[in-house]
Structure formats: structure tokens, C-alpha cells
C-alpha positions, -999 to 999 in steps of 0.1 A, spaced: -161 -24 -259 -132 -39 -283 -107 -50 -257 -81 -60 -284 -70 -25 -284 -63 -26 -252 -34 -48 -247 -1 -40 -264 24 -63 -279 63 -57 -280 59 -31 -251 82 -51 -226 53 -59 -206 38 -94 -204 4 -100 -218 -10 -116 -191 2 -89 -167 -18 -61 -188 -46 -82 -189 -48 -88 -149 -46 -46 -147 -73 -44 -172 -94 -69 -154 -85 -57 -121 -96 -22 -134 -130 -33 -145 -136 -52 -112 -128 -20 -94 -152 0 -115 -180 -24 -112 -181 -34 -149 -190 -72 -132 -209 -63 -102 -240 -78 -119 -231 -114 -124 -207 -113 -95 -181 -132 -120 -155 -123 -141 -166 -133 -176 -153 -170 -189 -119 -180 -199 -131 -181 -235 -148 -147 -237 -120 -131 -221 -97 -147 -245 -116 -134 -274 -120 -99 -258 -82 -95 -255 -70 -115 -284 -51 -139 -267 -51 -176 -259 -68 -192 -229 -34 -203 -213 -26 -161 -209 -60 -153 -196 -52 -184 -172 -21 -164 -160 -36 -134 -156 -63 -149 -135 -40 -169 -111 -21 -140 -105 -55 -118 -94 -63 -151 -73 -31 -147 -53 -38 -113 -44 -72 -125 -30 -91 -107 -55 -107 -134 -72 -112 -173 -67 -115 -197 -94 -153 -220 -81 -153 -256 -98 -181 -257 -121 -192 -221 -118 -160 -200 -131 -140 -172 -111 -161 -158 -84 -151 -120 -77 -142 -119 -40 -140 -81 -42 -138 -60 -8 -146 -23 -8 -113 -3 -6 -107 11 29 -108 49 31 -80 60 50 -79 97 62 -50 118 61 -56 148 81 -38 169 107 -38 140 130 -33 110 109 -29 76 128 -30 41 110 -51 22 135 -75 51 143 -77 59 109 -88 25 99 -106 12 136 -142 12 120 -135 -5 92 -114 -35 98 -116 -58 132 -78 -73 134 -54 -39 125 -15 -49 128 17 -32 119 47 -53 117 84 -40 121 105 -59 93 139 -43 102 155 -12 118 190 2 116 204 35 124 214 55 98 227 90 85 201 115 75 209 126 37 186 144 10 153 145 18 155 131 49 178 153 62 159 183 49 124 171 60 134 166 94 153 200 98 188 181 112 221 182 95 231 156 67 250 127 85 231 133 118 220 98 132 187 86 125 166 56 132 153 40 99 122 15 104 108 -4 78 70 -15 84 39 -37 66 7 -25 77 -26 -51 77 -61 -48 82 -82 -84 87 -50 -99 72 -46 -83 41 -13 -63 37 -26 -27 28 6 -5 32 45 -6 38 65 20 51 99 31 56 103 56 87 130 79 103 134 94 133 159 117 148 181 95 174 190 121 196 151 120 208 140 85 199 167 64 201 141 36 219 114 41 189 123 4 176 121 -13 208 90 8 219 77 -2 186 81 -39 188 68 -37 224 33 -12 220 28 -24 179 22 13 172 41 46 164 18 68 183 23 47 214 59 43 211 60 82 207 42 86 241 63 59 258 95 83 250 76 115 262 60 130 230 24 125 236 10 147 204 24 151 172 8 165 138 10 160 101 30 187 85 31 178 49 18 150 25 30 145 -9 11 118 -32 21 102 -60 7 69 -81 33 45 -97 38 9 -104 49 -13 -74 86 -21 -75 96 -60 -66 100 -55 -31 67 -37 -27 49 -63 -50 62 -94 -22 56 -72 7 18 -64 -3 11 -97 -18 5 -76 -55 9 -91 -90 33 -74 -113 20 -44 -124 -3 -36 -96 0 4 -86 5 19 -52 -2 51 -41 31 67 -23 27 89 3 56 112 19 48 128 51 65 150 76 50 149 114 61 175 139 56 180 175 34 207 188 60 232 188 67 226 149 98 208 153 101 177 128 100 139 145 92 118 117 97 116 82 78 88 63 75 70 28 42 51 28 30 29 -5 -8 21 -3 -22 -9 -25 -40 12 -46 -68 -15 -54 -74 -18 -13 -71 17 -1 -82 49 -12 -69 83 7 -91 108 21 -79 145 26 -95 158 54 -93 197 63 
């Protein structure tokens, strides 16, 4: 391909970021599978019409993501791991969905607070605006790689101990059970792809320009009463979402 046409100057997006995105896409597409290596810096510089320092910055960003590794005397080795398949179904559970694909699955609570429900949160939970909710910020990992970060809201009148129980048990499903809710189902899921913001880049250890898949979901108890409004952001190069019906 004539890769010089694929990078654009004066767009406000640094060239190295554009090149990192294009290399990441090529790796995802399997363009380098025959060698298992990213082309040499001089080759990439010629393809993209930039100097080697710009290419080096792009490769350094991808190395920070764990996608490639510089090997002395050999070049840049692709460390690609197959994307995890995360099922979205009537009973979506993070740990169960990835249990046969990763040895170590962890969800970590970053922060929690009581906030008044507003806008789409109040609408999704079918509660009056201003009603108290527990908001929890989580980051979830598989085998040490962060794959998603999420913001969840729970009605305080039913789940006042959600954060405490989650910290104790490490699972939203188990935290629900500890508070008397043995089962819950997915009511709706909305998906959108976008560029990660600065906070998501840091939490998911992504390079600038990386894409996340944002899933906005509502879970309800068996009687149809909403119990959770969640917005999860998945690293698009690490997870693929599989809709199960």
C-alpha cells in the first residue's frame, strides 16, 4: 500500500499517534503475521513519509501498551494476544464471561461515593431525579492486562452496602447476593466506539488515539425493577463484544 496517503498533517493529531493507530490496525488485521515482526523503522519511515524518530515514538507507545517489544539485533516483535471475547447476554457477568479465556480475572474498586441520580441515570433506574445512588468506579483486568473501566450506579435504598460488599467479595454479582439479590438480568445494552479520553488512556494503559467500545447497560431484578446503570469502556484492541440471543 502507499501508506504516505494514510497520515495527515495539520489535523491537530500528532503524526506518531496516527502511525501508532495504523500499525495497531495492521497488527489486528494480521498484516505482519508472516514474520511476526513489525517492519523495520526505515521501512515504516518510508511508507509513512516521516523520519525515524517519529516512527520510534509510535513504536514506543505501542510497546507501552504491551503490543510490541523491541528485541536488540532483531527489530520489533509483535506481542499480540488474541482479543478476549466478552459475551453480552441476558445474564452478563464479567468474570464468568472471561473465565475460560484468562487465568486471573480481577475487578478493582477505584472510588465510590453517594450522589443524586440525574438525567439518564435516573431514567435508566426509573427513580426520581435527586434520589441517592451509590456510584462506583472500577477497572477490570484479565491476566494483568486492563480490559475495561466502568462507572456504575445503584439505588442506595436497596444497596447501601454495595461498595463495602464489593471490596470484600470482588464481584458485583456476589455483592448483590450479599444484599439479598440472588439473580439479575440485562435489560438493555447500547454500544458506541470512540477515542479514549485521557483518564481512560491511563486506566487501560493505552496510547493516545486508541479506541474504546463504550457499553451503556441497565440490569434489573427478576421483577423487572432496575438495579444497576453502568457505563463500561472496553479496550477495542483487547476485547471483542459478542451479542448472544
